[in-house]
C-alpha positions in Angstrom: -18.8 40.4 20.2 -15.0 41.2 20.1 -12.9 40.6 17.0 -9.1 40.3 17.2 -6.4 40.2 14.4 -4.4 37.1 14.9 -1.1 36.6 13.1 1.0 33.5 12.8 3.9 35.0 10.8 4.5 32.1 8.5 7.6 31.8 6.3 6.2 32.9 2.7 8.6 30.9 0.4 8.2 27.3 1.2 9.0 25.4 -2.0 6.0 24.1 -3.9 6.9 20.5 -3.4 7.6 20.8 0.4 5.1 18.1 1.4 6.7 15.7 -1.1 10.3 16.5 -0.6 10.7 17.3 3.2 9.9 15.6 6.3 8.1 18.1 8.5 7.4 21.8 8.5 8.1 21.6 12.4 10.9 20.4 14.4 13.5 19.3 11.9 12.6 21.6 8.9 16.0 22.3 7.1 17.6 25.6 8.1 18.8 26.2 4.5 15.3 26.8 3.6 15.2 29.9 5.5 16.4 33.1 3.7 17.0 35.9 6.2 16.4 38.5 3.5 13.0 37.0 2.8 12.5 36.8 6.6 13.5 40.6 7.0 10.9 41.7 4.5 8.2 39.3 5.8 8.7 40.5 9.4 8.3 44.2 8.3 5.2 43.4 6.3 3.7 41.6 9.2 4.2 44.2 11.6 2.6 46.8 9.3 -0.2 44.4 8.9 -0.8 44.2 12.6 -0.3 48.0 13.1 -2.9 48.4 10.1 -5.4 46.1 11.9 -5.1 48.1 15.1 -6.0 51.2 13.3 -8.9 49.6 11.6 -10.5 49.0 15.0 -10.0 45.4 15.8 -10.4 45.0 19.5 -7.2 43.3 19.9 -4.1 42.0 18.0 -2.9 38.6 18.8 0.7 37.1 18.6 1.8 33.6 19.8 4.9 31.3 20.3 6.4 28.7 18.2 9.8 27.1 17.7 11.7 25.6 14.8 8.7 26.1 12.6 8.0 27.3 8.9 4.3 28.3 9.5 4.9 30.4 12.7 8.1 32.2 12.7 7.6 34.0 16.0 9.7 32.3 18.8 9.1 35.5 21.0 5.7 37.0 21.0 6.8 39.4 23.6 9.6 40.9 21.3 6.8 41.5 18.6 4.5 43.2 21.0 7.2 45.2 22.4 7.8 46.7 18.9 4.0 47.2 18.2 3.1 49.0 21.7 3.8 52.4 20.5 2.2 52.1 17.1 -1.0 50.1 18.1 -3.2 52.9 19.4 -5.7 51.5 22.0 -6.0 48.0 20.6 -5.5 45.5 23.3 -2.3 43.2 22.9 -3.1 39.6 23.2 -0.2 37.4 24.0 -1.4 33.7 23.0 0.9 33.1 24.7 4.1 32.4 26.6 4.8 28.6 26.8 5.2 28.7 30.7 6.8 25.3 31.0 9.6 26.3 28.8 10.9 29.1 31.0 13.2 28.5 33.9 12.3 30.1 36.1 8.7 31.0 34.9 8.9 34.4 36.6 10.8 35.5 33.5 7.2 35.4 32.1 5.8 37.4 34.8 8.4 40.1 34.6 8.2 40.5 30.8 4.3 40.7 30.8 4.3 43.1 33.6 6.7 45.3 31.8 4.6 45.1 28.6 1.6 46.0 30.5 3.0 49.0 32.2 4.5 50.3 28.7 1.2 49.7 27.1 -0.9 51.5 29.6 -2.8 48.4 30.6 -3.5 46.8 27.3 -2.1 43.3 27.9 -4.0 40.0 27.9 -1.8 37.3 29.4 -2.1 34.0 27.5 -0.4 30.8 29.0 -0.7 27.8 26.6 0.7 24.3 27.6 2.4 24.4 24.3 2.4 22.0 21.2 4.2 18.8 21.5 6.5 19.8 18.7 7.4 23.1 20.6 7.8 21.6 24.1 8.8 17.9 23.9 10.8 17.9 20.6 12.3 21.3 20.3 12.7 22.2 23.9 13.3 18.7 25.5 10.6 18.7 28.1 9.3 15.4 29.6 5.8 14.8 28.3 4.9 13.0 31.6 5.4 16.0 33.7 4.9 18.8 31.2 1.3 19.8 32.3 2.3 19.6 36.1 5.3 21.9 35.4 2.9 24.1 33.4 0.3 24.3 36.2 3.0 25.1 38.7 4.4 27.8 36.5 1.0 29.6 36.1 0.3 29.3 39.8 3.8 31.0 40.4 3.2 33.8 37.9 -0.2 34.7 39.2 1.0 34.6 42.8 4.0 36.9 42.0 1.8 39.4 40.2 -0.5 39.7 43.3 1.9 39.5 46.1 2.5 42.8 48.3 5.9 41.5 49.6 8.8 39.2 48.4 8.1 35.5 49.1 9.8 32.1 48.8 8.5 29.5 46.3 9.4 26.0 46.8 7.7 24.1 43.9 8.3 20.6 42.5 9.9 22.1 39.5 11.1 25.8 40.6 12.6 26.7 43.9 13.3 30.4 44.5 14.3 32.2 47.7 13.0 35.6 46.7 10.1 36.2 44.3 9.8 40.0 43.8 8.3 41.2 40.3 9.3 44.6 39.4 7.7 46.2 37.7 4.1 45.7 39.1 1.4 45.1 36.5 -0.6 48.2 35.8 -4.0 46.1 35.8 -4.7 44.9 39.2 -4.6 42.1 40.5 -3.3 41.1 37.1 -4.1 41.2 33.5 -6.9 39.1 32.3 -5.8 35.4 31.7 -6.6 33.5 28.5 -5.7 29.7 28.0 -5.0 28.9 24.4 -6.0 25.1 24.0 -6.1 22.6 21.3 -8.7 20.2 22.7 -7.5 18.8 26.1 -10.4 17.8 28.4 -8.6 18.9 31.7 -8.1 22.4 30.2 -11.8 23.0 30.2 -12.4 22.4 34.0 -9.2 24.2 35.0 -10.3 27.3 33.1 -13.7 27.1 34.6 -12.4 26.7 38.0 -9.9 29.7 37.9 -12.2 31.9 35.8 -9.8 31.9 32.9 -10.9 32.4 29.3 -10.7 29.2 27.1 -9.6 30.0 23.7 -9.9 27.1 21.2 -7.4 27.4 18.4 -8.2 25.4 15.5 -7.4 25.7 11.9 -10.2 23.4 10.7 -13.2 25.6 11.2 -16.1 26.0 13.6 -18.1 23.1 12.5 -15.5 20.7 13.4 -15.1 22.6 16.7 -18.6 21.8 17.9 -17.7 18.7 20.0 -14.7 20.5 21.7 -16.7 23.6 22.6 -19.8 21.6 23.7 -17.5 19.7 26.1 -16.2 23.0 27.5 -19.7 24.4 28.0 -20.7 21.2 29.8 -18.0 21.6 32.3 -19.1 25.1 32.8 -22.7 24.0 33.4 -21.4 21.3 36.0 -19.9 24.1 38.1 -23.2 26.0 37.9 -21.4 29.0 36.2 -23.0 31.5 33.7 -22.8 30.4 30.2 -21.3 33.8 29.4 -20.0 33.9 25.8 -17.1 36.1 26.7 -15.6 33.1 28.7 -14.7 31.5 25.4 -12.8 32.4 22.3 -12.3 30.8 18.9 -9.8 31.2 15.9 -11.4 31.3 12.4 -9.8 32.0 9.0 -11.6 34.8 7.2 -11.6 35.9 3.4 -13.9 38.8 2.4 -14.4 39.5 -1.3 -17.5 40.8 -3.5 -18.4 37.2 -4.4 -17.5 33.5 -4.1 -15.8 33.7 -7.4 -13.8 36.6 -6.3 -13.0 35.1 -3.1 -11.6 32.0 -4.8 -9.5 34.1 -7.1 -8.0 36.0 -4.3 -7.6 33.5 -1.5 -7.1 30.1 -3.1 -3.3 30.4 -3.4 -2.7 31.5 0.1 -5.0 28.9 1.5 -3.5 26.0 -0.4 -0.1 27.3 0.6 -1.1 27.1 4.3 -3.0 23.8 4.3 -0.7 21.9 2.1 2.8 23.4 3.0 2.5 25.2 6.5 0.6 22.2 7.9 2.8 19.4 6.6 3.8 18.1 10.1 5.3 14.7 10.6 2.7 12.6 12.6 5.4 11.3 14.8 5.9 14.8 16.1 2.2 15.3 17.1 1.2 12.7 19.6 4.2 11.7 21.9 3.5 9.2 24.6 2.4 10.9 27.8 1.5 14.3 26.2 -2.2 13.7 25.6 -4.0 12.6 28.8 -6.1 9.4 29.0 -9.2 11.5 29.6 -8.8 13.3 26.3 -8.0 10.1 24.4 -11.2 8.5 25.9 -13.2 11.6 24.9 -12.0 10.9 21.2 -10.8 14.7 20.8 -8.1 15.3 18.2 -6.0 18.3 18.5 -5.7 20.6 15.4 -2.0 19.6 15.2 -2.8 16.0 15.3 -5.3 16.5 12.5 -2.5 18.3 10.5 -0.2 15.0 11.2 -3.1 12.8 9.9 -3.2 14.5 6.5 -1.6 12.2 3.8 -2.4 14.3 0.7 -3.1 17.6 -0.2 -6.6 19.4 0.1 -8.3 21.4 -2.6 -9.9 24.7 -2.4 -13.4 23.3 -2.6 -12.5 20.9 0.4 -11.2 23.9 2.4 -14.4 25.9 1.7 -17.0 23.1 2.1 -15.6 21.9 5.3 -15.6 25.5 6.6 -11.9 25.9 7.3 -12.2 29.2 5.8 -15.2 31.5 6.1 -15.1 33.3 2.7 -17.2 35.0 0.2 -19.2 38.4 0.2 -19.8 40.5 3.5 -23.2 39.2 3.7 -22.0 35.5 3.5 -19.2 36.0 5.8 -21.6 37.9 8.4 -24.2 35.2 8.2 -21.7 32.4 8.8 -20.1 34.2 11.8 -23.5 34.5 13.3 -24.0 31.0 12.8 -20.6 30.3 14.4 -21.6 32.4 17.3 -24.7 30.5 17.8 -23.0 27.2 17.4 -20.0 27.6 19.6 -21.3 30.4 22.0 -18.1 32.5 21.8 -17.8 36.1 22.4 -14.3 36.5 21.3 -13.5 35.7 17.6 -9.7 35.7 16.7 -9.5 36.0 13.0 -6.8 35.0 10.5 -7.1 37.6 7.8 -3.6 36.7 6.7 -2.6 33.1 6.1 -0.1 31.3 4.0 1.8 33.3 1.5 -0.7 36.1 1.3 0.7 39.5 0.3 0.6 42.6 2.5 -1.6 44.3 0.0 -4.2 41.5 0.0 -4.0 41.2 3.7 -4.7 44.8 4.2 -7.6 44.5 1.7 -9.0 41.4 3.5 -8.5 43.2 6.8 -10.3 46.4 5.8 -13.3 44.7 4.1 -13.8 42.6 7.2 -13.5 45.6 9.6 -15.6 47.9 7.6 -18.3 45.5 6.2 -18.7 42.6 8.4 -17.8 43.6 12.0 -20.6 46.2 12.3 -23.1 43.6 11.3 -22.3 41.2 14.0 -20.8 43.5 16.7 -24.0 43.6 18.8 -24.1 39.8 19.2 -24.0 38.9 23.1 -24.4 42.6 24.1 -26.4 41.5 27.1 -23.4 39.9 28.7 -20.6 41.6 30.7 -17.0 40.8 29.4 -15.1 40.0 32.4 -12.1 38.6 30.6 -11.0 42.0 29.0 -8.8 44.8 30.2 -10.8 47.5 31.7 -10.9 51.0 30.1 -11.1 52.4 33.7 -7.5 51.7 34.3 -6.3 52.3 30.7 -3.6 55.0 30.3 -4.1 56.8 26.9 -1.0 56.9 24.7 0.9 60.2 24.9 0.5 62.5 21.8 3.5 62.5 19.4 6.1 64.9 19.9 5.7 67.8 17.7 8.4 70.2 18.8 11.7 69.9 20.4 12.9 72.1 23.0 16.6 73.7 22.3 
């Protein structure tokens, strides 16, 4: 298995009565709640946590894109990775991702990712999410009826732009360009591995399988609740007579490692309750706009993790968070056993871990990350060793980072 350190960069000082007093953490969250001084220190803590995780040996570090949001203060993941490239060793850099339909034209995404791939020496993983309804429909004003078609066209243009040997014209429904000519070229050829972060849409499964993209299910509600979604994905893979290679799929899981269950509660209860009761306080009217969710997904009875957040009417308790599997927490033995069960249940070879969540301090994040890297990962690393990971940057093309400068010529 491969293990990746995922960071949401939440705002750490939402008021305790946020759910009761404010409409939503997303879209119309009041701007006066944001203190730039708090944000300054938080960003620097978060960058240090990502750098620390890279040094611990996590296979990848993950960043993502959200807008007008108190639980994810990262409107530009590309900016964050640009700051991390020179201080992240050989860890792969997973962009989860750029919401393609929000870029006009989407070749901007192709250019920036190509630039990051070249600077990083071939360590980029290119993620292309459709984007949440809050980000795409309400904040960026996209039409829900055409959003997915615009997204498909944008991804098609980016992949063609990366692979073309000559400039070409593109005459799409949403984008028309006389000259498509991406400079610089990506170091990885024909292009970086493509991951599709998904929240549970039926059509995404087949699209990933048909195009040999990795399907990454991002859920904040644990692997047990994700069983139905991942079963649907693997059914689509089976229907196409493709190999059930676990590296074709990824999953996001909260992690909290401690010496015991009691110690885990002492350490992680506050940041967990902060995340689930404040960071996920989303107005339900923002989660399911008409036209965003396809009829096929509705018929399948799948709820996205954001829709689930919108359905919450009251605070959850620590016991509920643990019993429902939202967080895998406890001793290294307990966490390793449950990750093995997760791997069996979902058949995923890429596990994205949230070792930071809510208002967790930098010190506790580093403690949690180190315990997980040193005491848990080695116990489950060999899972799926018989499969080839075809959705990962190849070390054959990787350019090692230059050694630090030790002397300066006169």
